[in-house]
PDB file of N, H, CA, C and O in Angstrom:
ATOM      1  N   MET A   1       0.847  -1.181   0.000  1.00  0.00           N
ATOM      2  CA  MET A   1       0.000   0.000   0.000  1.00  0.00           C
ATOM      3  C   MET A   1       0.890   1.241   0.000  1.00  0.00           C
ATOM      4  O   MET A   1       1.924   1.283   0.667  1.00  0.00           O
ATOM      5  N   ASN A   2       0.472   2.238  -0.753  1.00  0.00           N
ATOM      6  H   ASN A   2      -0.368   2.204  -1.294  1.00  0.00           H
ATOM      7  CA  ASN A   2       1.175   3.516  -0.843  1.00  0.00           C
ATOM      8  C   ASN A   2       0.316   4.618  -0.237  1.00  0.00           C
ATOM      9  O   ASN A   2      -0.909   4.509  -0.179  1.00  0.00           O
ATOM     10  N   LYS A   3       0.969   5.668   0.207  1.00  0.00           N
ATOM     11  H   LYS A   3       1.964   5.757   0.159  1.00  0.00           H
ATOM     12  CA  LYS A   3       0.258   6.806   0.796  1.00  0.00           C
ATOM     13  C   LYS A   3       0.854   8.086   0.232  1.00  0.00           C
ATOM     14  O   LYS A   3       2.070   8.213   0.092  1.00  0.00           O
ATOM     15  N   ILE A   4      -0.024   9.034  -0.091  1.00  0.00           N
ATOM     16  H   ILE A   4      -1.012   8.931   0.023  1.00  0.00           H
ATOM     17  CA  ILE A   4       0.423  10.314  -0.649  1.00  0.00           C
ATOM     18  C   ILE A   4      -0.489  11.428  -0.125  1.00  0.00           C
ATOM     19  O   ILE A   4      -1.673  11.207   0.126  1.00  0.00           O
ATOM     20  N   VAL A   5       0.076  12.615   0.034  1.00  0.00           N
ATOM     21  H   VAL A   5       1.039  12.795  -0.170  1.00  0.00           H
ATOM     22  CA  VAL A   5      -0.703  13.806   0.355  1.00  0.00           C
ATOM     23  C   VAL A   5      -0.557  14.747  -0.834  1.00  0.00           C
ATOM     24  O   VAL A   5       0.552  15.116  -1.222  1.00  0.00           O
ATOM     25  N   ILE A   6      -1.698  15.130  -1.407  1.00  0.00           N
ATOM     26  H   ILE A   6      -2.599  14.831  -1.092  1.00  0.00           H
ATOM     27  CA  ILE A   6      -1.706  15.985  -2.591  1.00  0.00           C
ATOM     28  C   ILE A   6      -2.363  17.310  -2.241  1.00  0.00           C
ATOM     29  O   ILE A   6      -3.452  17.335  -1.667  1.00  0.00           O
ATOM     30  N   ASN A   7      -1.705  18.414  -2.586  1.00  0.00           N
ATOM     31  H   ASN A   7      -0.821  18.395  -3.052  1.00  0.00           H
ATOM     32  CA  ASN A   7      -2.279  19.750  -2.385  1.00  0.00           C
ATOM     33  C   ASN A   7      -3.204  20.071  -3.555  1.00  0.00           C
ATOM     34  O   ASN A   7      -2.863  19.840  -4.715  1.00  0.00           O
ATOM     35  N   ILE A   8      -4.378  20.605  -3.230  1.00  0.00           N
ATOM     36  H   ILE A   8      -4.654  20.792  -2.287  1.00  0.00           H
ATOM     37  CA  ILE A   8      -5.402  20.868  -4.239  1.00  0.00           C
ATOM     38  C   ILE A   8      -5.836  22.324  -4.153  1.00  0.00           C
ATOM     39  O   ILE A   8      -6.184  22.812  -3.078  1.00  0.00           O
ATOM     40  N   GLU A   9      -5.816  23.012  -5.280  1.00  0.00           N
ATOM     41  H   GLU A   9      -5.533  22.616  -6.154  1.00  0.00           H
ATOM     42  CA  GLU A   9      -6.288  24.397  -5.345  1.00  0.00           C
ATOM     43  C   GLU A   9      -7.694  24.427  -5.932  1.00  0.00           C
ATOM     44  O   GLU A   9      -8.027  23.630  -6.809  1.00  0.00           O
ATOM     45  N   GLY A  10      -8.512  25.350  -5.442  1.00  0.00           N
ATOM     46  H   GLY A  10      -8.242  25.998  -4.730  1.00  0.00           H
ATOM     47  CA  GLY A  10      -9.824  25.573  -6.027  1.00  0.00           C
ATOM     48  C   GLY A  10     -10.988  25.028  -5.222  1.00  0.00           C
ATOM     49  O   GLY A  10     -12.140  25.234  -5.603  1.00  0.00           O
ATOM     50  N   MET A  11     -10.721  24.337  -4.115  1.00  0.00           N
ATOM     51  H   MET A  11      -9.785  24.170  -3.806  1.00  0.00           H
ATOM     52  CA  MET A  11     -11.819  23.844  -3.276  1.00  0.00           C
ATOM     53  C   MET A  11     -12.248  24.971  -2.340  1.00  0.00           C
ATOM     54  O   MET A  11     -11.422  25.580  -1.660  1.00  0.00           O
ATOM     55  N   HIS A  12     -13.562  25.237  -2.318  1.00  0.00           N
ATOM     56  H   HIS A  12     -14.232  24.742  -2.870  1.00  0.00           H
ATOM     57  CA  HIS A  12     -14.053  26.353  -1.504  1.00  0.00           C
ATOM     58  C   HIS A  12     -15.131  25.956  -0.500  1.00  0.00           C
ATOM     59  O   HIS A  12     -15.451  26.735   0.398  1.00  0.00           O
ATOM     60  N   CYS A  13     -15.700  24.745  -0.641  1.00  0.00           N
ATOM     61  H   CYS A  13     -15.440  24.113  -1.371  1.00  0.00           H
ATOM     62  CA  CYS A  13     -16.828  24.392   0.216  1.00  0.00           C
ATOM     63  C   CYS A  13     -16.886  22.880   0.446  1.00  0.00           C
ATOM     64  O   CYS A  13     -16.111  22.119  -0.134  1.00  0.00           O
ATOM     65  N   GLU A  14     -17.807  22.468   1.292  1.00  0.00           N
ATOM     66  H   GLU A  14     -18.436  23.086   1.764  1.00  0.00           H
ATOM     67  CA  GLU A  14     -17.981  21.052   1.595  1.00  0.00           C
ATOM     68  C   GLU A  14     -18.382  20.250   0.355  1.00  0.00           C
ATOM     69  O   GLU A  14     -18.036  19.074   0.235  1.00  0.00           O
ATOM     70  N   SER A  15     -19.101  20.877  -0.550  1.00  0.00           N
ATOM     71  H   SER A  15     -19.382  21.832  -0.452  1.00  0.00           H
ATOM     72  CA  SER A  15     -19.491  20.202  -1.784  1.00  0.00           C
ATOM     73  C   SER A  15     -18.248  19.862  -2.624  1.00  0.00           C
ATOM     74  O   SER A  15     -18.163  18.774  -3.192  1.00  0.00           O
ATOM     75  N   CYS A  16     -17.305  20.778  -2.698  1.00  0.00           N
ATOM     76  H   CYS A  16     -17.375  21.662  -2.237  1.00  0.00           H
ATOM     77  CA  CYS A  16     -16.051  20.533  -3.418  1.00  0.00           C
ATOM     78  C   CYS A  16     -15.316  19.347  -2.784  1.00  0.00           C
ATOM     79  O   CYS A  16     -14.860  18.437  -3.477  1.00  0.00           O
ATOM     80  N   LYS A  17     -15.217  19.381  -1.480  1.00  0.00           N
ATOM     81  H   LYS A  17     -15.588  20.120  -0.918  1.00  0.00           H
ATOM     82  CA  LYS A  17     -14.553  18.315  -0.739  1.00  0.00           C
ATOM     83  C   LYS A  17     -15.206  16.971  -1.030  1.00  0.00           C
ATOM     84  O   LYS A  17     -14.521  15.984  -1.300  1.00  0.00           O
ATOM     85  N   SER A  18     -16.506  16.941  -0.975  1.00  0.00           N
ATOM     86  H   SER A  18     -17.062  17.743  -0.756  1.00  0.00           H
ATOM     87  CA  SER A  18     -17.263  15.713  -1.208  1.00  0.00           C
ATOM     88  C   SER A  18     -17.066  15.194  -2.631  1.00  0.00           C
ATOM     89  O   SER A  18     -16.902  13.991  -2.835  1.00  0.00           O
ATOM     90  N   ARG A  19     -17.083  16.090  -3.611  1.00  0.00           N
ATOM     91  H   ARG A  19     -17.216  17.067  -3.445  1.00  0.00           H
ATOM     92  CA  ARG A  19     -16.885  15.690  -5.007  1.00  0.00           C
ATOM     93  C   ARG A  19     -15.532  15.031  -5.216  1.00  0.00           C
ATOM     94  O   ARG A  19     -15.429  14.018  -5.908  1.00  0.00           O
ATOM     95  N   VAL A  20     -14.498  15.602  -4.620  1.00  0.00           N
ATOM     96  H   VAL A  20     -14.582  16.424  -4.057  1.00  0.00           H
ATOM     97  CA  VAL A  20     -13.150  15.050  -4.768  1.00  0.00           C
ATOM     98  C   VAL A  20     -13.074  13.674  -4.107  1.00  0.00           C
ATOM     99  O   VAL A  20     -12.566  12.726  -4.707  1.00  0.00           O
ATOM    100  N   GLU A  21     -13.574  13.560  -2.880  1.00  0.00           N
ATOM    101  H   GLU A  21     -13.987  14.330  -2.394  1.00  0.00           H
ATOM    102  CA  GLU A  21     -13.538  12.274  -2.183  1.00  0.00           C
ATOM    103  C   GLU A  21     -14.280  11.199  -2.959  1.00  0.00           C
ATOM    104  O   GLU A  21     -13.768  10.092  -3.128  1.00  0.00           O
ATOM    105  N   LYS A  22     -15.476  11.510  -3.430  1.00  0.00           N
ATOM    106  H   LYS A  22     -15.892  12.409  -3.293  1.00  0.00           H
ATOM    107  CA  LYS A  22     -16.275  10.526  -4.171  1.00  0.00           C
ATOM    108  C   LYS A  22     -15.584  10.096  -5.455  1.00  0.00           C
ATOM    109  O   LYS A  22     -15.578   8.910  -5.785  1.00  0.00           O
ATOM    110  N   ALA A  23     -15.007  11.032  -6.178  1.00  0.00           N
ATOM    111  H   ALA A  23     -15.012  11.995  -5.910  1.00  0.00           H
ATOM    112  CA  ALA A  23     -14.321  10.711  -7.431  1.00  0.00           C
ATOM    113  C   ALA A  23     -13.115   9.808  -7.169  1.00  0.00           C
ATOM    114  O   ALA A  23     -12.874   8.856  -7.911  1.00  0.00           O
ATOM    115  N   LEU A  24     -12.370  10.105  -6.125  1.00  0.00           N
ATOM    116  H   LEU A  24     -12.565  10.878  -5.522  1.00  0.00           H
ATOM    117  CA  LEU A  24     -11.203   9.289  -5.802  1.00  0.00           C
ATOM    118  C   LEU A  24     -11.606   7.880  -5.383  1.00  0.00           C
ATOM    119  O   LEU A  24     -10.981   6.902  -5.790  1.00  0.00           O
ATOM    120  N   LEU A  25     -12.644   7.783  -4.575  1.00  0.00           N
ATOM    121  H   LEU A  25     -13.152   8.578  -4.244  1.00  0.00           H
ATOM    122  CA  LEU A  25     -13.057   6.479  -4.058  1.00  0.00           C
ATOM    123  C   LEU A  25     -13.722   5.602  -5.117  1.00  0.00           C
ATOM    124  O   LEU A  25     -13.880   4.400  -4.903  1.00  0.00           O
ATOM    125  N   LYS A  26     -14.110   6.172  -6.241  1.00  0.00           N
ATOM    126  H   LYS A  26     -13.982   7.149  -6.414  1.00  0.00           H
ATOM    127  CA  LYS A  26     -14.651   5.373  -7.344  1.00  0.00           C
ATOM    128  C   LYS A  26     -13.563   4.518  -7.991  1.00  0.00           C
ATOM    129  O   LYS A  26     -13.850   3.479  -8.586  1.00  0.00           O
ATOM    130  N   GLU A  27     -12.326   4.960  -7.871  1.00  0.00           N
ATOM    131  H   GLU A  27     -12.093   5.804  -7.389  1.00  0.00           H
ATOM    132  CA  GLU A  27     -11.192   4.222  -8.443  1.00  0.00           C
ATOM    133  C   GLU A  27     -10.909   2.992  -7.576  1.00  0.00           C
ATOM    134  O   GLU A  27     -10.701   3.112  -6.369  1.00  0.00           O
ATOM    135  N   ASN A  28     -10.904   1.821  -8.193  1.00  0.00           N
ATOM    136  H   ASN A  28     -11.073   1.724  -9.174  1.00  0.00           H
ATOM    137  CA  ASN A  28     -10.725   0.564  -7.455  1.00  0.00           C
ATOM    138  C   ASN A  28      -9.404   0.475  -6.697  1.00  0.00           C
ATOM    139  O   ASN A  28      -9.343  -0.157  -5.642  1.00  0.00           O
ATOM    140  N   GLU A  29      -8.366   1.085  -7.208  1.00  0.00           N
ATOM    141  H   GLU A  29      -8.416   1.598  -8.065  1.00  0.00           H
ATOM    142  CA  GLU A  29      -7.051   0.991  -6.579  1.00  0.00           C
ATOM    143  C   GLU A  29      -6.877   1.931  -5.383  1.00  0.00           C
ATOM    144  O   GLU A  29      -5.889   1.825  -4.656  1.00  0.00           O
ATOM    145  N   ILE A  30      -7.818   2.840  -5.172  1.00  0.00           N
ATOM    146  H   ILE A  30      -8.621   2.926  -5.761  1.00  0.00           H
ATOM    147  CA  ILE A  30      -7.730   3.763  -4.034  1.00  0.00           C
ATOM    148  C   ILE A  30      -8.451   3.149  -2.846  1.00  0.00           C
ATOM    149  O   ILE A  30      -9.644   2.852  -2.909  1.00  0.00           O
ATOM    150  N   ILE A  31      -7.716   2.967  -1.773  1.00  0.00           N
ATOM    151  H   ILE A  31      -6.747   3.209  -1.722  1.00  0.00           H
ATOM    152  CA  ILE A  31      -8.238   2.334  -0.562  1.00  0.00           C
ATOM    153  C   ILE A  31      -8.979   3.350   0.307  1.00  0.00           C
ATOM    154  O   ILE A  31     -10.067   3.071   0.811  1.00  0.00           O
ATOM    155  N   SER A  32      -8.381   4.526   0.478  1.00  0.00           N
ATOM    156  H   SER A  32      -7.497   4.753   0.069  1.00  0.00           H
ATOM    157  CA  SER A  32      -9.030   5.576   1.258  1.00  0.00           C
ATOM    158  C   SER A  32      -8.620   6.940   0.728  1.00  0.00           C
ATOM    159  O   SER A  32      -7.532   7.113   0.178  1.00  0.00           O
ATOM    160  N   ALA A  33      -9.512   7.901   0.907  1.00  0.00           N
ATOM    161  H   ALA A  33     -10.395   7.761   1.355  1.00  0.00           H
ATOM    162  CA  ALA A  33      -9.249   9.278   0.486  1.00  0.00           C
ATOM    163  C   ALA A  33      -9.893  10.205   1.507  1.00  0.00           C
ATOM    164  O   ALA A  33     -11.111  10.194   1.690  1.00  0.00           O
ATOM    165  N   LYS A  34      -9.067  11.004   2.166  1.00  0.00           N
ATOM    166  H   LYS A  34      -8.078  11.013   2.017  1.00  0.00           H
ATOM    167  CA  LYS A  34      -9.549  11.962   3.157  1.00  0.00           C
ATOM    168  C   LYS A  34      -9.151  13.356   2.686  1.00  0.00           C
ATOM    169  O   LYS A  34      -7.970  13.701   2.655  1.00  0.00           O
ATOM    170  N   VAL A  35     -10.143  14.142   2.324  1.00  0.00           N
ATOM    171  H   VAL A  35     -11.103  13.861   2.350  1.00  0.00           H
ATOM    172  CA  VAL A  35      -9.888  15.489   1.834  1.00  0.00           C
ATOM    173  C   VAL A  35     -10.065  16.467   2.993  1.00  0.00           C
ATOM    174  O   VAL A  35     -11.060  16.418   3.716  1.00  0.00           O
ATOM    175  N   ASN A  36      -9.093  17.350   3.156  1.00  0.00           N
ATOM    176  H   ASN A  36      -8.285  17.390   2.568  1.00  0.00           H
ATOM    177  CA  ASN A  36      -9.133  18.358   4.209  1.00  0.00           C
ATOM    178  C   ASN A  36      -9.337  19.721   3.544  1.00  0.00           C
ATOM    179  O   ASN A  36      -8.428  20.254   2.907  1.00  0.00           O
ATOM    180  N   LEU A  37     -10.524  20.268   3.698  1.00  0.00           N
ATOM    181  H   LEU A  37     -11.262  19.835   4.215  1.00  0.00           H
ATOM    182  CA  LEU A  37     -10.870  21.533   3.062  1.00  0.00           C
ATOM    183  C   LEU A  37     -10.026  22.681   3.603  1.00  0.00           C
ATOM    184  O   LEU A  37      -9.579  23.533   2.835  1.00  0.00           O
ATOM    185  N   LYS A  38      -9.804  22.715   4.904  1.00  0.00           N
ATOM    186  H   LYS A  38     -10.167  22.023   5.528  1.00  0.00           H
ATOM    187  CA  LYS A  38      -9.034  23.792   5.522  1.00  0.00           C
ATOM    188  C   LYS A  38      -7.577  23.788   5.046  1.00  0.00           C
ATOM    189  O   LYS A  38      -7.015  24.842   4.748  1.00  0.00           O
ATOM    190  N   GLU A  39      -6.976  22.609   4.979  1.00  0.00           N
ATOM    191  H   GLU A  39      -7.433  21.753   5.221  1.00  0.00           H
ATOM    192  CA  GLU A  39      -5.584  22.485   4.558  1.00  0.00           C
ATOM    193  C   GLU A  39      -5.440  22.433   3.036  1.00  0.00           C
ATOM    194  O   GLU A  39      -4.331  22.519   2.510  1.00  0.00           O
ATOM    195  N   LYS A  40      -6.568  22.292   2.334  1.00  0.00           N
ATOM    196  H   LYS A  40      -7.469  22.221   2.762  1.00  0.00           H
ATOM    197  CA  LYS A  40      -6.588  22.225   0.865  1.00  0.00           C
ATOM    198  C   LYS A  40      -5.730  21.071   0.344  1.00  0.00           C
ATOM    199  O   LYS A  40      -4.914  21.243  -0.561  1.00  0.00           O
ATOM    200  N   ASN A  41      -5.937  19.878   0.945  1.00  0.00           N
ATOM    201  H   ASN A  41      -6.600  19.739   1.681  1.00  0.00           H
ATOM    202  CA  ASN A  41      -5.196  18.723   0.477  1.00  0.00           C
ATOM    203  C   ASN A  41      -6.015  17.442   0.610  1.00  0.00           C
ATOM    204  O   ASN A  41      -7.100  17.430   1.193  1.00  0.00           O
ATOM    205  N   ALA A  42      -5.470  16.379   0.058  1.00  0.00           N
ATOM    206  H   ALA A  42      -4.590  16.389  -0.416  1.00  0.00           H
ATOM    207  CA  ALA A  42      -6.096  15.063   0.159  1.00  0.00           C
ATOM    208  C   ALA A  42      -5.028  14.059   0.562  1.00  0.00           C
ATOM    209  O   ALA A  42      -3.938  14.029  -0.010  1.00  0.00           O
ATOM    210  N   GLU A  43      -5.352  13.240   1.551  1.00  0.00           N
ATOM    211  H   GLU A  43      -6.237  13.264   2.016  1.00  0.00           H
ATOM    212  CA  GLU A  43      -4.481  12.152   1.975  1.00  0.00           C
ATOM    213  C   GLU A  43      -5.065  10.877   1.378  1.00  0.00           C
ATOM    214  O   GLU A  43      -6.201  10.504   1.671  1.00  0.00           O
ATOM    215  N   ILE A  44      -4.276  10.217   0.541  1.00  0.00           N
ATOM    216  H   ILE A  44      -3.353  10.520   0.303  1.00  0.00           H
ATOM    217  CA  ILE A  44      -4.789   9.100  -0.241  1.00  0.00           C
ATOM    218  C   ILE A  44      -3.931   7.865  -0.006  1.00  0.00           C
ATOM    219  O   ILE A  44      -2.703   7.923  -0.073  1.00  0.00           O
ATOM    220  N   GLU A  45      -4.600   6.740   0.274  1.00  0.00           N
ATOM    221  H   GLU A  45      -5.598   6.693   0.328  1.00  0.00           H
ATOM    222  CA  GLU A  45      -3.941   5.442   0.358  1.00  0.00           C
ATOM    223  C   GLU A  45      -4.368   4.652  -0.860  1.00  0.00           C
ATOM    224  O   GLU A  45      -5.559   4.553  -1.152  1.00  0.00           O
ATOM    225  N   TYR A  46      -3.398   4.082  -1.581  1.00  0.00           N
ATOM    226  H   TYR A  46      -2.430   4.162  -1.343  1.00  0.00           H
ATOM    227  CA  TYR A  46      -3.720   3.410  -2.833  1.00  0.00           C
ATOM    228  C   TYR A  46      -2.793   2.223  -3.078  1.00  0.00           C
ATOM    229  O   TYR A  46      -1.751   2.078  -2.438  1.00  0.00           O
ATOM    230  N   GLU A  47      -3.201   1.389  -4.012  1.00  0.00           N
ATOM    231  H   GLU A  47      -4.047   1.506  -4.531  1.00  0.00           H
ATOM    232  CA  GLU A  47      -2.402   0.222  -4.393  1.00  0.00           C
ATOM    233  C   GLU A  47      -1.620   0.528  -5.660  1.00  0.00           C
ATOM    234  O   GLU A  47      -0.759   1.407  -5.641  1.00  0.00           O
ATOM    235  N   LYS A  48      -1.885  -0.156  -6.746  1.00  0.00           N
ATOM    236  H   LYS A  48      -2.585  -0.871  -6.761  1.00  0.00           H
ATOM    237  CA  LYS A  48      -1.120  -0.078  -7.988  1.00  0.00           C
ATOM    238  C   LYS A  48      -1.606   1.051  -8.889  1.00  0.00           C
ATOM    239  O   LYS A  48      -2.136   0.801  -9.972  1.00  0.00           O
ATOM    240  N   LEU A  49      -1.434   2.244  -8.461  1.00  0.00           N
ATOM    241  H   LEU A  49      -1.003   2.448  -7.581  1.00  0.00           H
ATOM    242  CA  LEU A  49      -1.873   3.416  -9.213  1.00  0.00           C
ATOM    243  C   LEU A  49      -0.715   4.397  -9.226  1.00  0.00           C
ATOM    244  O   LEU A  49       0.037   4.474  -8.255  1.00  0.00           O
ATOM    245  N   ASN A  50      -0.558   5.145 -10.303  1.00  0.00           N
ATOM    246  H   ASN A  50      -1.169   5.083 -11.093  1.00  0.00           H
ATOM    247  CA  ASN A  50       0.528   6.122 -10.271  1.00  0.00           C
ATOM    248  C   ASN A  50      -0.018   7.510  -9.938  1.00  0.00           C
ATOM    249  O   ASN A  50      -1.220   7.758 -10.029  1.00  0.00           O
ATOM    250  N   LYS A  51       0.868   8.385  -9.561  1.00  0.00           N
ATOM    251  H   LYS A  51       1.845   8.183  -9.487  1.00  0.00           H
ATOM    252  CA  LYS A  51       0.472   9.727  -9.116  1.00  0.00           C
ATOM    253  C   LYS A  51      -0.188  10.523 -10.230  1.00  0.00           C
ATOM    254  O   LYS A  51      -1.048  11.363  -9.965  1.00  0.00           O
ATOM    255  N   LYS A  52       0.198  10.272 -11.455  1.00  0.00           N
ATOM    256  H   LYS A  52       0.896   9.590 -11.671  1.00  0.00           H
ATOM    257  CA  LYS A  52      -0.397  10.973 -12.596  1.00  0.00           C
ATOM    258  C   LYS A  52      -1.883  10.625 -12.719  1.00  0.00           C
ATOM    259  O   LYS A  52      -2.697  11.495 -13.026  1.00  0.00           O
ATOM    260  N   ASP A  53      -2.239   9.363 -12.483  1.00  0.00           N
ATOM    261  H   ASP A  53      -1.577   8.656 -12.234  1.00  0.00           H
ATOM    262  CA  ASP A  53      -3.640   8.946 -12.539  1.00  0.00           C
ATOM    263  C   ASP A  53      -4.463   9.650 -11.455  1.00  0.00           C
ATOM    264  O   ASP A  53      -5.584  10.092 -11.705  1.00  0.00           O
ATOM    265  N   ILE A  54      -3.901   9.747 -10.266  1.00  0.00           N
ATOM    266  H   ILE A  54      -2.990   9.387 -10.063  1.00  0.00           H
ATOM    267  CA  ILE A  54      -4.591  10.432  -9.167  1.00  0.00           C
ATOM    268  C   ILE A  54      -4.774  11.909  -9.518  1.00  0.00           C
ATOM    269  O   ILE A  54      -5.851  12.470  -9.312  1.00  0.00           O
ATOM    270  N   LYS A  55      -3.739  12.528 -10.038  1.00  0.00           N
ATOM    271  H   LYS A  55      -2.864  12.073 -10.206  1.00  0.00           H
ATOM    272  CA  LYS A  55      -3.803  13.935 -10.450  1.00  0.00           C
ATOM    273  C   LYS A  55      -4.891  14.135 -11.502  1.00  0.00           C
ATOM    274  O   LYS A  55      -5.654  15.098 -11.431  1.00  0.00           O
ATOM    275  N   ASN A  56      -4.965  13.240 -12.465  1.00  0.00           N
ATOM    276  H   ASN A  56      -4.345  12.457 -12.523  1.00  0.00           H
ATOM    277  CA  ASN A  56      -5.972  13.349 -13.521  1.00  0.00           C
ATOM    278  C   ASN A  56      -7.392  13.259 -12.983  1.00  0.00           C
ATOM    279  O   ASN A  56      -8.276  13.975 -13.453  1.00  0.00           O
ATOM    280  N   ILE A  57      -7.620  12.396 -12.009  1.00  0.00           N
ATOM    281  H   ILE A  57      -6.901  11.815 -11.627  1.00  0.00           H
ATOM    282  CA  ILE A  57      -8.951  12.265 -11.404  1.00  0.00           C
ATOM    283  C   ILE A  57      -9.376  13.604 -10.807  1.00  0.00           C
ATOM    284  O   ILE A  57     -10.507  14.046 -11.011  1.00  0.00           O
ATOM    285  N   ILE A  58      -8.477  14.245 -10.075  1.00  0.00           N
ATOM    286  H   ILE A  58      -7.559  13.886  -9.910  1.00  0.00           H
ATOM    287  CA  ILE A  58      -8.782  15.512  -9.399  1.00  0.00           C
ATOM    288  C   ILE A  58      -8.944  16.640 -10.415  1.00  0.00           C
ATOM    289  O   ILE A  58      -9.881  17.433 -10.316  1.00  0.00           O
ATOM    290  N   GLU A  59      -8.054  16.718 -11.376  1.00  0.00           N
ATOM    291  H   GLU A  59      -7.293  16.074 -11.457  1.00  0.00           H
ATOM    292  CA  GLU A  59      -8.104  17.816 -12.337  1.00  0.00           C
ATOM    293  C   GLU A  59      -9.283  17.698 -13.297  1.00  0.00           C
ATOM    294  O   GLU A  59      -9.733  18.708 -13.840  1.00  0.00           O
ATOM    295  N   THR A  60      -9.792  16.493 -13.517  1.00  0.00           N
ATOM    296  H   THR A  60      -9.427  15.673 -13.076  1.00  0.00           H
ATOM    297  CA  THR A  60     -10.994  16.300 -14.329  1.00  0.00           C
ATOM    298  C   THR A  60     -12.195  17.003 -13.690  1.00  0.00           C
ATOM    299  O   THR A  60     -13.125  17.404 -14.389  1.00  0.00           O
ATOM    300  N   LEU A  61     -12.174  17.150 -12.380  1.00  0.00           N
ATOM    301  H   LEU A  61     -11.418  16.824 -11.812  1.00  0.00           H
ATOM    302  CA  LEU A  61     -13.256  17.815 -11.654  1.00  0.00           C
ATOM    303  C   LEU A  61     -13.140  19.343 -11.716  1.00  0.00           C
ATOM    304  O   LEU A  61     -14.047  20.052 -11.281  1.00  0.00           O
ATOM    305  N   GLY A  62     -12.045  19.839 -12.246  1.00  0.00           N
ATOM    306  H   GLY A  62     -11.308  19.263 -12.600  1.00  0.00           H
ATOM    307  CA  GLY A  62     -11.857  21.285 -12.369  1.00  0.00           C
ATOM    308  C   GLY A  62     -10.968  21.909 -11.321  1.00  0.00           C
ATOM    309  O   GLY A  62     -10.862  23.133 -11.239  1.00  0.00           O
ATOM    310  N   PHE A  63     -10.323  21.073 -10.511  1.00  0.00           N
ATOM    311  H   PHE A  63     -10.409  20.079 -10.577  1.00  0.00           H
ATOM    312  CA  PHE A  63      -9.417  21.562  -9.482  1.00  0.00           C
ATOM    313  C   PHE A  63      -7.991  21.432  -9.965  1.00  0.00           C
ATOM    314  O   PHE A  63      -7.720  20.688 -10.907  1.00  0.00           O
ATOM    315  N   LYS A  64      -7.076  22.145  -9.332  1.00  0.00           N
ATOM    316  H   LYS A  64      -7.296  22.749  -8.566  1.00  0.00           H
ATOM    317  CA  LYS A  64      -5.670  22.149  -9.721  1.00  0.00           C
ATOM    318  C   LYS A  64      -4.849  21.444  -8.646  1.00  0.00           C
ATOM    319  O   LYS A  64      -4.966  21.740  -7.456  1.00  0.00           O
ATOM    320  N   VAL A  65      -4.019  20.509  -9.091  1.00  0.00           N
ATOM    321  H   VAL A  65      -3.925  20.268 -10.057  1.00  0.00           H
ATOM    322  CA  VAL A  65      -3.105  19.815  -8.169  1.00  0.00           C
ATOM    323  C   VAL A  65      -1.785  20.553  -8.197  1.00  0.00           C
ATOM    324  O   VAL A  65      -1.217  20.783  -9.264  1.00  0.00           O
ATOM    325  N   LYS A  66      -1.288  20.932  -7.009  1.00  0.00           N
ATOM    326  H   LYS A  66      -1.750  20.745  -6.142  1.00  0.00           H
ATOM    327  CA  LYS A  66      -0.010  21.648  -6.906  1.00  0.00           C
ATOM    328  C   LYS A  66       1.143  20.671  -6.911  1.00  0.00           C
ATOM    329  O   LYS A  66       2.301  21.081  -6.832  1.00  0.00           O
TER     330      LYS A  66
END
């Protein structure tokens, strides 16, 4: 299992947070995703997935990964 913390720009409300978490958890290789609105980041535990795939999931929603 791998763990990563990704900084996300553009989240402003609980709805944004929820959208990111739901999108990440739809991916079979992601075990857990905890988005922190105040810190503007996501802590993600995943299996055989690369960081580019995770970035693409978030940016598809209209947010920017730092």
